[in-house]
C-alpha positions in Angstrom: 129.8 105.8 150.9 131.2 107.6 154.0 128.2 107.5 155.4 128.1 103.2 154.9 132.2 102.8 156.3 131.4 102.2 159.4 128.3 100.1 159.6 129.8 98.1 156.8 132.7 97.4 158.5 131.1 96.8 161.9 128.6 93.8 160.0 131.5 92.1 159.0 133.0 92.5 162.6 129.8 91.1 164.2 129.3 88.4 161.0 132.4 86.8 162.1 131.6 86.6 165.5 130.2 83.6 165.2 133.7 82.2 165.5 133.9 83.7 169.0 132.4 81.8 172.3 129.5 83.9 174.1 131.9 83.7 177.0 135.2 85.6 175.0 132.7 89.1 174.5 132.4 91.5 177.5 130.3 94.7 177.7 130.9 97.7 180.1 129.3 100.9 180.0 130.1 104.3 181.6 127.6 107.8 182.1 129.2 110.9 183.2 128.1 115.0 184.3 131.1 117.2 182.3 130.7 121.4 183.3 131.6 121.3 179.8 132.5 119.4 176.7 135.6 120.0 175.6 137.4 118.5 171.6 140.4 119.3 171.3 140.6 122.2 173.4 137.9 123.5 172.1 133.8 124.0 174.0 131.2 121.6 172.1 128.5 123.0 173.8 129.7 127.0 174.4 130.9 126.0 178.2 127.5 124.8 179.0 128.1 121.4 180.8 127.0 118.1 179.3 125.6 114.8 179.9 128.0 111.9 178.4 127.9 108.0 177.9 128.6 105.0 176.2 128.7 101.3 175.6 131.8 98.9 174.5 131.9 96.0 173.4 135.0 93.8 173.9 136.6 90.7 172.8 139.6 88.9 174.9 141.5 88.7 171.7 141.5 92.8 171.5 138.4 93.6 168.8 136.3 96.3 170.1 133.2 98.3 168.9 131.6 100.7 170.7 128.7 103.6 170.9 129.1 106.8 173.0 126.6 110.1 173.0 127.3 113.9 174.2 124.7 116.8 174.2 126.3 119.1 172.1 125.5 122.9 170.9 123.6 124.5 167.7 123.4 128.1 168.8 124.6 130.3 165.5 126.2 132.2 167.7 128.0 130.1 169.8 131.9 129.5 168.2 130.4 126.1 167.6 127.3 125.6 165.7 126.3 122.3 164.5 123.3 123.3 162.5 120.4 122.1 164.5 121.6 118.9 166.1 121.6 118.5 169.8 123.6 115.6 170.0 126.5 114.0 169.2 126.4 109.9 168.6 129.7 108.3 167.6 130.3 104.8 166.7 133.7 103.3 166.5 135.0 99.7 166.3 139.0 98.4 166.3 141.8 96.7 168.1 144.2 96.7 170.4 147.0 94.7 172.0 149.8 94.5 173.8 152.8 94.0 170.8 155.6 93.7 173.2 156.4 93.9 177.1 154.1 96.8 178.0 153.9 97.9 175.1 150.3 98.1 173.3 149.0 99.1 169.8 145.7 100.6 169.1 143.5 100.8 165.8 140.5 102.2 165.5 137.9 103.5 162.7 135.4 106.6 164.2 132.1 108.4 162.6 131.2 111.5 164.4 127.2 111.4 164.1 125.4 114.3 164.1 121.9 113.7 164.4 119.5 115.8 162.8 121.9 118.7 161.6 121.2 120.7 158.2 125.0 120.4 156.7 125.8 116.4 156.2 129.5 116.4 156.4 129.1 117.4 159.9 129.6 113.8 159.6 132.8 113.0 159.6 135.2 109.4 159.5 138.3 109.7 161.4 141.1 106.7 161.5 144.0 106.1 164.6 146.8 104.7 165.3 148.1 104.5 168.5 151.5 103.4 170.6 151.0 103.4 174.6 153.8 101.8 176.9 154.0 101.3 180.8 157.1 102.4 182.4 156.0 101.6 185.4 156.6 105.2 187.2 154.1 106.6 184.6 152.8 105.4 181.3 152.9 107.1 177.8 151.3 107.2 174.6 151.4 109.0 171.6 148.8 108.7 168.5 147.5 109.6 165.4 144.0 110.6 163.9 143.2 111.1 160.2 140.2 112.0 158.5 140.0 112.8 154.6 137.0 115.0 154.8 137.0 116.5 158.2 133.9 117.7 159.0 133.7 118.7 155.4 136.8 120.9 154.3 139.1 118.5 153.5 142.0 116.9 154.8 143.3 116.9 158.9 145.7 114.7 160.8 145.3 115.3 165.1 148.7 114.3 166.8 147.5 113.4 170.4 150.2 113.0 173.5 149.7 111.7 176.6 151.1 110.7 180.2 149.8 109.3 183.0 151.2 109.6 186.9 150.0 107.8 189.1 150.4 110.0 192.4 148.7 107.6 195.6 145.3 107.4 194.7 145.0 110.0 192.5 147.0 110.0 188.5 148.3 113.7 186.8 147.3 113.3 183.1 149.2 115.5 181.3 148.0 116.4 177.2 149.4 117.8 174.2 147.9 117.9 170.9 148.2 119.9 167.5 145.8 120.0 165.0 146.5 120.5 161.5 144.2 121.0 158.9 145.1 120.9 155.1 143.3 124.4 154.3 141.8 127.3 156.1 138.6 126.7 156.2 138.5 125.6 159.6 141.3 128.4 160.4 144.8 127.7 160.8 146.5 124.7 162.2 146.3 125.2 166.5 147.1 123.1 169.7 145.5 122.4 172.8 147.2 121.0 176.1 145.9 119.9 179.4 146.9 119.1 183.0 144.6 117.4 185.0 144.2 114.8 188.3 141.5 111.8 188.5 141.0 109.1 191.0 137.5 107.6 192.9 135.8 107.8 195.5 132.0 106.1 196.5 132.2 104.0 192.9 132.2 107.3 191.3 135.3 108.3 189.1 136.2 112.3 189.7 138.1 114.5 188.1 139.1 118.2 187.4 141.4 119.2 184.1 142.5 122.8 183.1 143.0 123.2 179.5 144.7 125.6 177.0 145.1 126.2 173.3 147.3 128.1 170.9 146.1 129.1 167.7 142.7 129.6 165.7 140.4 128.1 166.0 137.7 125.9 164.1 134.7 128.1 162.0 135.6 131.1 162.9 139.2 132.0 161.9 139.4 135.7 163.8 137.8 134.1 167.4 141.0 132.1 169.5 140.7 128.3 169.5 138.7 129.1 173.1 140.0 130.4 176.6 141.6 128.2 179.3 139.2 126.5 181.0 139.3 124.4 184.2 136.3 121.2 184.0 134.9 119.4 186.5 133.4 115.4 185.6 132.5 113.0 187.5 131.2 109.6 186.1 130.3 106.0 186.7 131.1 102.9 185.2 129.5 99.6 185.3 
């Protein structure tokens, strides 16, 4: 049932797409390299670099769908082990639009897929809703991400808070997130936070981000969520 959730919704969305003119759709993509793949403050590559990229199909009405991928770690000695999967391949769809002056809402359904994993519950559905506002000198967002079976251990909610402050040709990004598990199989609840700076040069998107965590993480309740880390990124959109 869960495996087919996004595919069924996608099929319904694209079937209804016959009512839209082809010119109303746009396709974009991105590819990049990061010095460490962090997901909610926790490394997914055992602190090694990752190659990532995705494709996004958007409609002028606000509907969107896309795929995104990255390499991940399957070493049993790593903090996060994907049990034979070396790739994460996500699929998502949703809608975004302005509901008031400079205020936007985004709703999305996402499926985390790990082809080749020996632990099928790694493949997880998640649903999110975000509210954002542009204040001029800065923009902010707040969101909730809900999964009814987060990586096979039950319900989980992730609260996401973010601020972007433009400063000349760069932007300063501030983030704070809180991960709340329904049980303690994945460890105690924890939080993650980050401060980053990003900009463009020679047609490339460049960034450096400091990330930290507070609490106990994921698969081993005796390990700290993750040591503080500085992550460098470079990407190209097309």
